[in-house]
C-alpha positions as CSV (number, residue, x, y, z in Angstrom):
1,M,90.8,-4.8,-29.0
2,P,91.2,-1.4,-27.3
3,R,90.6,-1.6,-23.5
4,A,88.7,1.3,-22.0
5,E,90.1,0.7,-18.6
6,A,93.6,1.3,-19.9
7,I,92.8,4.8,-21.1
8,T,93.7,7.6,-18.7
9,F,92.8,11.2,-18.4
10,K,96.6,12.1,-18.7
11,Q,96.7,10.3,-22.1
12,L,93.6,12.1,-23.4
13,R,94.9,15.5,-22.1
14,A,98.1,14.9,-24.0
15,L,96.2,14.2,-27.2
16,R,94.0,17.2,-26.7
17,A,97.0,19.5,-26.1
18,V,98.8,18.3,-29.2
19,A,95.6,18.9,-31.3
20,T,95.2,22.3,-29.8
21,F,98.9,23.6,-30.0
22,G,100.0,21.7,-33.1
23,S,103.1,20.0,-31.8
24,I,104.4,17.8,-29.1
25,T,106.8,20.5,-27.9
26,A,104.1,23.1,-27.6
27,A,101.8,20.6,-25.9
28,A,104.4,19.7,-23.4
29,E,105.0,23.3,-22.5
30,A,101.3,23.9,-22.0
31,L,100.9,20.8,-19.8
32,R,104.2,21.7,-18.0
33,L,105.6,18.3,-18.9
34,T,108.7,17.3,-20.9
35,P,108.2,16.4,-24.6
36,P,109.3,12.8,-24.0
37,A,106.6,12.5,-21.3
38,V,103.9,13.7,-23.7
39,H,105.3,11.4,-26.4
40,T,105.0,8.5,-24.0
41,Q,101.4,9.3,-23.2
42,L,100.5,9.4,-26.9
43,R,102.4,6.2,-27.7
44,T,100.6,4.3,-24.9
45,L,97.3,5.7,-26.1
46,E,98.0,4.6,-29.7
47,S,99.2,1.2,-28.5
48,N,95.9,0.7,-26.7
49,F,93.8,1.7,-29.8
50,Q,96.2,-0.1,-32.1
51,C,96.3,2.7,-34.6
52,K,97.8,6.1,-35.2
53,L,96.1,9.0,-33.5
54,I,98.6,11.7,-34.5
55,N,100.3,12.5,-37.8
56,R,103.7,14.0,-37.2
57,S,105.4,16.2,-39.8
58,G,109.2,16.5,-40.5
59,S,109.1,20.0,-39.1
60,G,107.9,18.8,-35.7
61,G,104.2,19.6,-36.2
62,A,101.4,17.2,-35.3
63,T,97.8,16.9,-36.2
64,P,95.1,14.3,-35.2
65,T,94.3,11.5,-37.6
66,P,90.6,10.6,-38.3
67,A,90.9,8.1,-35.5
68,G,92.4,10.7,-33.3
69,M,89.5,13.1,-34.0
70,A,87.1,10.3,-32.9
71,V,89.0,9.9,-29.7
72,L,88.9,13.7,-29.1
73,D,85.1,13.7,-29.7
74,A,84.8,11.2,-26.9
75,E,87.3,13.2,-24.7
76,T,85.0,16.3,-25.1
77,S,82.0,14.3,-24.0
78,M,83.9,12.9,-21.0
79,D,85.2,16.3,-20.1
80,T,81.7,17.8,-20.2
81,A,80.3,14.8,-18.2
82,M,83.0,15.2,-15.5
83,S,82.4,19.0,-15.3
84,V,78.7,18.3,-14.7
85,C,79.5,15.7,-12.2
86,I,81.8,18.0,-10.3
87,E,79.1,20.7,-10.1
88,K,76.6,18.1,-8.9
89,V,78.9,16.9,-6.2
90,R,79.7,20.4,-5.1
91,A,75.9,21.2,-5.0
92,L,75.3,18.1,-2.9
93,R,78.2,18.9,-0.6
94,E,76.9,22.4,-0.1
95,G,73.3,21.3,0.3
96,K,72.0,23.0,-2.8
97,T,70.5,20.0,-4.4
98,G,69.0,16.6,-3.4
99,V,65.8,15.2,-2.1
100,V,64.1,15.7,1.3
101,I,61.0,13.8,2.4
102,L,58.9,15.9,4.8
103,G,56.2,14.3,6.9
104,V,53.4,16.4,8.2
105,V,50.5,15.3,10.4
106,S,47.0,15.7,8.8
107,T,46.3,19.0,10.6
108,G,49.4,20.4,8.9
109,K,48.0,19.9,5.4
110,Y,46.5,23.4,5.5
111,F,49.9,25.0,5.6
112,A,52.3,22.3,4.3
113,P,51.8,23.0,0.6
114,G,52.6,26.7,1.1
115,L,55.7,25.8,3.1
116,V,56.9,23.4,0.4
117,A,56.3,26.1,-2.2
118,R,58.5,28.5,-0.2
119,L,61.2,25.9,0.0
120,A,61.0,25.3,-3.7
121,E,61.4,29.0,-4.3
122,A,64.4,29.3,-2.1
123,Y,66.1,26.1,-3.3
124,P,64.7,25.1,-6.7
125,Q,67.3,22.3,-7.1
126,I,66.1,20.6,-3.9
127,E,63.1,18.3,-4.3
128,V,60.9,18.3,-1.2
129,I,58.5,15.4,-1.2
130,L,55.5,15.9,1.1
131,R,53.9,13.0,3.1
132,V,50.7,13.6,5.1
133,G,49.2,11.2,7.6
134,N,47.7,11.1,11.1
135,R,50.1,11.1,14.1
136,D,50.5,7.4,14.2
137,K,51.4,7.1,10.6
138,I,54.0,9.9,10.8
139,I,55.5,8.3,13.9
140,T,55.6,4.9,12.1
141,A,57.3,6.6,9.1
142,L,59.9,8.1,11.4
143,Q,60.5,4.8,13.0
144,Q,61.0,3.1,9.6
145,G,63.2,5.9,8.3
146,A,60.7,6.6,5.5
147,I,60.7,10.3,6.1
148,D,63.6,12.7,6.9
149,L,62.0,15.6,8.7
150,A,58.5,15.9,10.3
151,I,56.3,18.6,11.5
152,M,53.8,17.6,14.3
153,G,52.6,18.6,17.7
154,R,53.9,16.7,20.8
155,P,57.1,14.9,19.9
156,P,56.9,11.1,20.2
157,R,58.6,9.1,22.9
158,T,59.9,6.6,20.3
159,P,61.8,6.9,18.2
160,A,64.1,9.3,20.0
161,V,64.0,12.7,18.1
162,N,65.6,16.1,18.1
163,A,62.6,18.5,18.2
164,L,62.7,22.3,17.6
165,P,59.6,24.5,18.2
166,V,58.7,26.4,15.1
167,G,55.4,28.0,15.9
168,S,52.3,28.3,18.1
169,H,49.6,25.7,17.5
170,P,46.3,26.7,19.3
171,H,43.4,24.3,19.6
172,V,39.9,25.6,19.9
173,I,36.3,24.3,20.2
174,V,34.3,25.4,17.2
175,A,30.5,25.5,16.6
176,A,28.1,26.7,13.9
177,A,27.7,30.5,13.9
178,D,24.1,30.3,15.3
179,H,24.8,27.6,17.8
180,P,23.1,28.2,21.2
181,L,26.5,28.5,23.0
182,A,28.0,30.9,20.4
183,G,28.9,34.2,21.9
184,K,28.4,33.1,25.5
185,A,31.2,33.9,27.9
186,D,32.6,31.4,30.4
187,I,30.8,28.3,29.1
188,S,30.7,25.7,31.9
189,A,32.2,22.2,31.7
190,K,28.6,20.8,32.1
191,E,27.4,22.7,29.1
192,L,30.3,21.5,27.0
193,L,29.9,17.9,28.0
194,S,26.2,18.0,27.2
195,Q,27.2,18.6,23.5
196,T,28.0,16.0,20.9
197,F,31.6,16.2,19.8
198,I,32.8,15.5,16.3
199,A,36.1,13.6,16.6
200,R,38.9,12.3,14.4
201,E,39.8,8.7,14.0
202,E,41.9,6.7,16.5
203,G,45.6,7.5,16.2
204,S,44.9,11.2,15.6
205,G,46.7,13.6,17.9
206,T,43.7,15.9,17.9
207,R,41.5,13.2,19.1
208,I,43.9,12.3,21.9
209,L,44.0,16.0,22.9
210,M,40.2,16.2,22.9
211,I,39.8,13.2,25.2
212,R,42.3,14.5,27.6
213,Y,40.7,17.9,27.7
214,L,37.2,16.6,28.2
215,D,38.3,14.1,30.9
216,R,40.1,16.9,32.7
217,I,37.3,19.5,32.8
218,G,34.6,16.8,33.4
219,D,36.6,14.8,36.0
220,G,36.1,11.7,33.9
221,A,32.4,12.2,33.2
222,P,31.1,10.5,30.1
223,F,30.6,12.5,26.9
224,K,29.2,11.7,23.5
225,F,31.2,11.9,20.3
226,I,30.8,11.0,16.6
227,E,33.9,9.7,14.8
228,I,34.7,11.3,11.4
229,G,37.9,10.6,9.5
230,T,38.9,14.0,8.0
231,N,39.1,17.6,9.2
232,E,37.2,18.8,6.1
233,T,34.2,16.5,6.9
234,I,34.4,17.5,10.6
235,K,34.1,21.2,9.6
236,Q,31.1,20.5,7.4
237,A,29.5,18.4,10.2
238,V,29.9,21.3,12.6
239,I,28.5,23.8,10.2
240,A,25.6,21.5,9.6
241,K,25.0,21.5,13.4
242,L,25.7,17.8,14.0
243,G,27.9,18.8,16.9
244,I,30.9,20.8,18.0
245,A,34.6,20.0,17.7
246,L,37.9,20.5,19.4
247,I,40.2,21.2,16.5
248,S,43.4,22.9,15.5
249,Q,42.8,26.6,14.8
250,H,45.0,26.2,11.8
251,T,42.5,23.9,10.1
252,V,39.5,26.3,10.5
253,T,41.2,29.7,9.9
254,D,39.2,30.3,6.7
255,E,35.9,29.4,8.3
256,L,36.6,31.5,11.4
257,N,37.6,34.5,9.2
258,S,34.5,34.2,7.1
259,G,32.2,33.7,10.1
260,R,30.9,30.2,9.0
261,L,32.3,28.9,12.3
262,V,32.9,30.5,15.7
263,T,35.0,29.5,18.7
264,L,33.4,28.7,22.1
265,A,34.7,30.3,25.3
266,G,35.2,27.2,27.4
267,S,37.4,26.7,30.4
268,G,41.1,26.5,29.5
269,L,40.5,27.5,25.9
270,P,42.2,27.9,23.5
271,I,44.6,25.1,24.3
272,D,48.0,26.5,23.4
273,R,50.2,23.8,21.8
274,V,53.4,24.1,19.7
275,W,54.4,22.9,16.3
276,Y,57.7,21.0,16.3
277,L,60.1,20.4,13.4
278,L,61.8,17.1,14.3
279,H,64.0,14.3,13.0
280,R,65.3,11.1,14.4
281,E,68.1,11.6,16.9
282,D,70.3,9.1,15.0
283,L,69.8,10.6,11.6
284,E,72.9,12.2,10.2
285,L,71.8,15.4,8.6
286,T,73.2,15.9,5.1
287,P,74.0,19.4,3.9
288,T,70.7,19.3,2.0
289,L,68.7,18.4,5.1
290,T,70.5,21.0,7.1
291,R,69.7,23.7,4.6
292,V,66.0,22.8,4.6
293,H,65.8,22.4,8.3
294,R,67.4,25.8,8.8
295,L,65.0,27.6,6.5
296,I,61.9,26.1,8.1
297,A,63.4,27.1,11.5
298,D,64.2,30.6,10.3
299,L,60.7,31.2,9.1
300,K,59.6,31.2,12.8
301,G,56.1,30.0,12.0
302,S,55.3,32.7,9.4
303,F,54.0,29.9,7.2
304,L,51.2,29.2,9.6
305,P,47.6,30.4,8.9
306,S,46.5,33.4,10.9
307,L,43.1,34.9,12.0
308,N,42.0,38.3,10.8
309,A,42.9,41.1,13.2
């Protein structure tokens, strides 16, 4: 029985050259080998297949037998497959293809799809998989190596990460357009603390920021808040006058531009934060990850929502 592992590319190239140039001598010249060397490759190949692959004429010509044509058909498929493989490896080496898993905190879901679309347009052969979750979930995913790159606010203490600022991330307090405090300048801490706040679930970075802000301006005075699990529901609750909310400006850009929500002028507002693009410190960036990381960095926050001038 023929043994596939005994077949070499040299043997197949010799057969292809003979079929193309019509003689062992011409094939040897094309391959820059001696005729005996080509003859040896052919003889070894025929020995492995246990049949004639070339018909030799008395004048020195040579043509493939039906068995030889079958081997050449396989050689063509192998050559095509190897060419495709070489291109794929080259693309991987140069970072032009591959898969990148991008984790984004919940607040970022308002710009992340547009960012992924821009990445797809720039690098159509790179698949960017988007994972969205609250701060705790994204940090856990980083710790577990379940995501490659992440976009969030304050970088975590663990795992150790390399963090690059990619844009401003202001946080504001929003209220319904006809709220009693709407349009008032220099709202006092007492006035703010007398309101009911609509807050995200535990583990949310926005909730952590809200608590720190209210504790700071109120010197630890108690305040009332209602927990709601999504930014969309929080926005609707504020519009419905269930309370006010400290929230990322990027989650309410449309509502502020349309006038359905307004910002309140409290002390220290807006809270100017920063979006970071980060990855684990011990992650070895592949060419594909490097390419995606560089493009996000080069965009310099242009993918973030903006208010009307």
